[in-house]
Each structure stands twice: as structure tokens, then as C-alpha cells.
C-alpha positions as CSV (number, residue, x, y, z in Angstrom):
1,M,18.2,-11.5,4.9
2,E,16.5,-9.8,7.8
3,L,14.0,-7.0,7.1
4,L,16.0,-4.3,8.9
5,A,19.1,-5.2,6.9
6,I,17.1,-5.0,3.6
7,K,15.7,-1.7,4.7
8,D,19.2,-0.4,5.3
9,K,20.4,-1.8,1.9
10,I,17.7,-0.1,-0.1
11,Y,18.1,3.2,1.8
12,R,21.8,3.3,1.1
13,A,21.2,2.4,-2.6
14,V,18.8,5.3,-3.0
15,I,19.8,8.2,-0.6
16,E,22.8,9.5,-2.5
17,K,21.2,9.8,-5.9
18,S,17.7,10.6,-4.7
19,P,17.2,11.9,-1.2
20,G,13.5,12.6,-1.9
21,R,12.8,8.9,-2.8
22,A,14.8,7.9,0.3
23,A,12.5,10.1,2.4
24,M,9.5,8.4,0.6
25,F,10.9,5.0,1.5
26,I,11.3,5.9,5.1
27,K,7.9,7.6,5.4
28,N,6.2,4.4,4.1
29,W,8.5,1.8,5.8
30,R,5.9,0.8,8.5
31,R,3.3,-0.1,5.8
32,Y,5.9,-1.9,3.7
33,E,7.1,-3.8,6.7
34,A,3.5,-4.8,7.7
35,C,2.7,-5.9,4.2
36,V,5.8,-8.0,3.9
37,D,5.3,-9.6,7.3
38,Y,1.8,-10.5,6.2
39,I,3.0,-12.0,2.8
40,L,5.6,-14.0,4.7
41,S,3.0,-15.4,6.9
42,V,1.0,-16.9,4.1
43,A,3.6,-17.7,1.4
44,K,7.0,-18.6,2.4
45,P,10.0,-17.2,0.3
46,S,10.9,-19.4,-2.7
47,S,12.1,-18.7,-6.2
48,S,9.2,-21.1,-7.3
49,V,6.5,-18.7,-5.8
50,T,5.7,-16.3,-8.5
51,V,4.4,-12.8,-7.2
52,L,2.8,-10.1,-9.3
53,D,3.0,-6.7,-7.6
54,Y,0.0,-5.2,-9.3
55,G,0.0,-1.4,-9.5
56,C,3.3,-1.3,-7.7
57,G,4.2,2.4,-8.5
58,H,7.6,2.9,-6.9
59,P,8.5,-0.7,-6.6
60,F,10.0,-0.7,-3.0
61,V,8.0,-3.8,-1.9
62,S,9.0,-5.6,-5.0
63,R,12.7,-5.1,-4.1
64,I,12.2,-6.2,-0.6
65,L,10.5,-9.4,-1.7
66,I,13.1,-10.1,-4.3
67,D,15.8,-9.8,-1.6
68,L,13.9,-12.2,0.6
69,G,13.9,-14.8,-2.2
70,Y,10.6,-14.5,-4.1
71,R,10.3,-14.4,-7.8
72,V,8.5,-11.0,-8.4
73,I,7.2,-9.0,-11.3
74,P,6.7,-5.3,-10.6
75,Y,3.8,-4.2,-12.7
76,E,2.5,-0.6,-13.1
77,P,0.5,0.1,-16.2
78,Y,0.6,3.9,-15.4
79,A,4.2,4.1,-14.8
80,G,6.0,7.4,-15.7
81,E,9.6,8.7,-15.6
82,E,9.6,8.9,-11.8
83,E,8.6,5.3,-11.2
84,F,11.0,3.9,-13.8
85,H,13.8,6.0,-12.2
86,T,13.0,4.3,-8.8
87,A,13.1,1.0,-10.3
88,E,16.5,1.8,-11.9
89,L,17.9,3.0,-8.5
90,L,16.6,-0.3,-6.9
91,G,18.3,-2.3,-9.7
92,I,15.1,-3.9,-11.0
93,R,14.5,-1.7,-14.1
94,E,14.7,-4.8,-16.4
95,L,11.9,-6.5,-14.3
96,Y,9.6,-3.5,-14.3
97,K,6.6,-4.0,-16.5
98,T,3.9,-1.8,-17.9
99,T,2.1,-4.6,-19.9
100,L,1.8,-8.3,-19.2
101,Q,1.3,-11.2,-21.6
102,E,-2.3,-12.4,-22.1
103,G,-2.9,-15.5,-19.9
104,E,-0.1,-15.1,-17.5
105,Q,-1.1,-16.2,-14.0
106,Y,0.7,-16.0,-10.5
107,D,0.8,-17.7,-7.2
108,V,0.5,-14.4,-5.3
109,V,-1.0,-11.1,-6.6
110,L,-0.4,-8.0,-4.5
111,M,-2.5,-4.8,-4.5
112,I,-0.7,-2.6,-2.1
113,D,-2.5,0.8,-1.9
114,V,-4.3,0.3,-5.2
115,I,-7.9,-0.5,-4.7
116,E,-8.7,2.9,-3.1
117,H,-7.6,4.6,-6.2
118,L,-10.1,2.8,-8.5
119,S,-13.1,4.9,-9.6
120,I,-14.6,1.8,-11.2
121,I,-13.5,-1.3,-9.5
122,K,-15.0,-4.2,-11.5
123,P,-12.7,-4.2,-14.5
124,I,-9.5,-4.1,-12.5
125,M,-10.7,-6.8,-10.1
126,L,-11.6,-9.1,-12.9
127,D,-8.1,-8.5,-14.5
128,V,-6.6,-9.3,-11.1
129,N,-8.7,-12.5,-10.8
130,S,-7.6,-13.5,-14.3
131,K,-4.0,-13.1,-13.3
132,T,-4.3,-15.2,-10.1
133,K,-4.0,-19.0,-10.3
134,T,-6.8,-21.0,-9.0
135,G,-5.9,-21.6,-5.3
136,G,-3.5,-18.6,-5.5
137,L,-3.5,-15.7,-3.0
138,L,-4.6,-12.1,-3.4
139,F,-3.1,-9.8,-0.9
140,I,-4.6,-6.2,-0.4
141,S,-3.4,-3.4,1.7
142,T,-5.6,-0.3,1.9
143,P,-6.5,2.6,4.2
144,N,-9.2,1.9,6.8
145,V,-11.9,4.4,6.1
146,L,-12.9,4.2,9.8
147,R,-9.5,4.9,11.2
148,I,-9.9,7.0,14.4
149,E,-9.1,10.4,12.7
150,M,-11.6,9.8,9.9
151,W,-14.2,8.3,12.0
152,L,-14.2,11.4,14.2
153,S,-14.4,13.6,11.2
154,F,-17.4,11.7,10.0
155,V,-19.1,11.9,13.4
156,L,-18.6,15.6,13.8
157,R,-19.9,16.2,10.3
158,Q,-16.6,17.8,9.1
159,T,-16.4,15.8,5.9
160,G,-18.2,13.2,3.8
161,H,-15.2,11.7,2.0
162,P,-11.7,10.8,3.2
163,Q,-10.0,12.8,0.6
164,P,-10.1,16.6,0.8
165,L,-12.2,18.3,-1.8
166,N,-9.2,20.2,-3.2
167,K,-7.6,17.0,-4.2
168,F,-10.6,16.4,-6.6
169,L,-10.9,20.1,-7.7
170,N,-7.2,20.1,-8.7
171,G,-6.9,16.6,-10.0
172,D,-6.6,15.7,-13.7
173,N,-7.1,12.0,-13.7
174,N,-9.1,9.2,-12.2
175,Y,-6.4,7.3,-10.4
176,S,-4.0,9.5,-8.4
177,N,-6.7,10.4,-5.7
178,H,-8.5,8.1,-3.4
179,Q,-11.8,7.4,-5.0
180,R,-13.2,5.1,-2.3
181,E,-12.0,3.8,1.0
182,F,-13.2,0.6,2.7
183,T,-14.3,-0.8,6.1
184,M,-13.0,-4.2,7.0
185,G,-16.5,-5.6,6.3
186,E,-16.6,-4.0,2.9
187,L,-13.1,-5.2,1.8
188,K,-14.0,-8.7,2.8
189,Q,-17.3,-8.6,0.8
190,T,-15.4,-7.2,-2.2
191,L,-12.8,-10.1,-2.2
192,Q,-15.7,-12.6,-1.8
193,H,-17.7,-11.0,-4.7
194,F,-14.7,-11.4,-7.1
195,G,-14.1,-15.1,-6.2
196,Y,-11.9,-15.2,-3.1
197,N,-12.3,-16.8,0.3
198,V,-10.8,-14.5,2.9
199,I,-8.3,-16.5,5.0
200,K,-6.7,-13.7,7.0
201,A,-7.5,-10.1,7.9
202,S,-6.0,-7.5,10.2
203,C,-6.1,-3.8,11.0
204,R,-2.6,-2.2,11.7
205,V,-1.1,1.1,12.7
206,T,1.4,1.9,9.8
207,S,1.3,5.8,10.0
208,P,4.5,7.6,9.6
209,T,5.8,9.8,12.4
210,H,5.5,13.6,12.2
211,A,9.2,14.0,11.6
212,E,9.1,11.5,8.7
213,L,6.3,13.5,7.2
214,V,8.3,16.8,7.6
215,Q,11.3,15.2,5.9
216,Y,9.3,13.8,3.0
217,H,7.2,16.8,2.3
218,S,10.2,19.2,2.4
219,F,11.4,17.8,-0.9
220,S,8.2,19.0,-2.6
221,G,8.4,22.4,-0.9
222,V,5.4,21.6,1.4
223,K,6.0,22.9,5.0
224,I,4.4,20.7,7.6
225,P,3.6,22.9,10.7
226,T,5.1,22.1,14.1
227,L,2.7,20.1,16.1
228,S,0.7,22.4,18.5
229,F,-0.1,21.4,22.1
230,K,-3.7,20.8,21.0
231,K,-2.6,18.5,18.2
232,K,-0.3,16.5,20.5
233,M,-3.1,16.0,22.9
234,L,-5.4,14.9,20.1
235,N,-2.8,12.5,18.8
236,S,-2.6,11.1,22.4
237,V,-6.3,10.4,22.3
238,Y,-6.0,8.8,18.9
239,D,-3.3,6.5,20.3
240,L,-5.5,5.5,23.2
241,F,-8.4,4.5,20.8
242,R,-5.9,2.5,18.8
243,V,-4.7,0.7,21.9
244,V,-8.2,0.0,23.2
245,A,-9.5,-1.1,19.8
246,P,-6.9,-1.6,17.2
247,S,-9.1,-3.8,15.0
248,K,-11.5,-0.9,14.6
249,F,-9.6,2.3,14.6
250,S,-6.1,1.6,13.1
251,N,-5.2,3.2,9.8
252,N,-4.4,0.3,7.6
253,L,-6.4,-2.8,6.5
254,L,-4.6,-5.9,5.4
255,M,-6.4,-8.9,3.9
256,V,-5.5,-12.1,2.1
257,G,-8.0,-14.0,-0.1
258,K,-7.6,-17.4,-1.7
259,K,-9.0,-17.7,-5.2
260,I,-11.8,-20.3,-5.5
261,R,-13.2,-19.3,-8.9
């Protein structure tokens, strides 16, 4: 099944019962699509290829990969009622796991927007390594800390961290906010440190449109202001930087490592 057909199928399955989740799906689609394309390029669909979607949250990518023919376990140790509801809407509630059996290993392990939420990275990465077969693949998608918007904020001394301070002041746990974001070089060093050879890496534009953000945030009562002329011009400058140097300034890092130890 083609990706766009799968997108339409998932959207129709969710929209009537949960418009907010459908808006979340559309807002994140570019990232989901980029991740799935990347996975397809290194591990062809097969029911014999076991995939662990580690820290999957709302398991949209798991559903996409299942529809493509992979054997997927959606795994979220911090799942709550909202995540379980999404899994139910997607028809994969019985597959959704909050615990795994000791010693289980997988051909492919996914960490899609997980690593930036870890305040202490070592225990989780060791756990991920233990769940990856020798010769298996680890796929990571994470924000590029030097995306053009963030890079300019650093250069202009407007911030020292990619997450606004209020996120930390009002947070009540150690995993919902971004604790640390990575450059491409740092992400490569991280995979190598934990026993992986990097075999593929890319920097992609996966940002949602302004209209998609407005629709998504409307369900939580957050009003996104109309783009001012100044903001539109600034966005044009950002787009130009991404065109000139996409490998440096795009918003999303994608990387695949092969486990060697």
C-alpha cells in the first residue's frame, strides 16, 4: 500500500472519533513520512523483520509500518489513557506494550523523537542496545539543534536552550520536555559510543505548515496568531537557508546505526 493511501486510511479511522488526534497526525505527517521512507531504504518490508517502536507515544508510525508489512511492537513505558486511546483508534491496542520480556531482541529498533527527551541518556541507550540484535539497526529521528531558527537565536544571544524556560518552570516530570537536542556530529558520536556504526544520516525539513499548527493547537485552546508580514519575510529567509544548506539548517536529523557490539 502506498504511503498516501495509508495516510488517508489512518486519517479516516481517527477523524470522526477524535478530531484532535487527526489534527496531530496531519501536523506530524511530514516527519512520519520522512522516517518511514528512511526505514524503507534500509530494511525492506517483511513479516520476518521484527521492529520495536521504542517510546512510540501515539503509535502512528507503528500503524504505518504494520500496513506496509512489517512486524511491529509499539512500546511506550510511560503510556497513559490518551496513548492507549490512540492505539485503540488505530486498531493496534492489543499490540501496544508498556513492558517487554527480558532478553527480547529485534531486527530494527526505532527511537522517533525520543532521545531529546532523556535527561540521563545512558540507561535508556543501554536498554535500547540490549533490545537490538547484533547486526540489527537502530533508527533515530530527533530535532536538529542547529536548525536555522534555533541557530539564529543562539547567534543573537536570545536563548541558551532550544526549549523555552517556561516549559521547565511549569513541567512536573523529566521526560515531557526536550532535555537536550543534538547536532549531526553529536548524534553520530552518541550512536558510536553505544555500539553502533552509522550507515546513513540526513537532515530533512519536516516542519508543519502554519495552517496545520493552527488546526492542531485549536483543540487545546491555544490560539496561534496570524503570520505578520515580518514573520512571513523571516520565514522566507529561513527557507532560503534550508535550500542553500539543507544538511546544516533543516529541522530534523535522521540517522541509522548498525549494532556492532
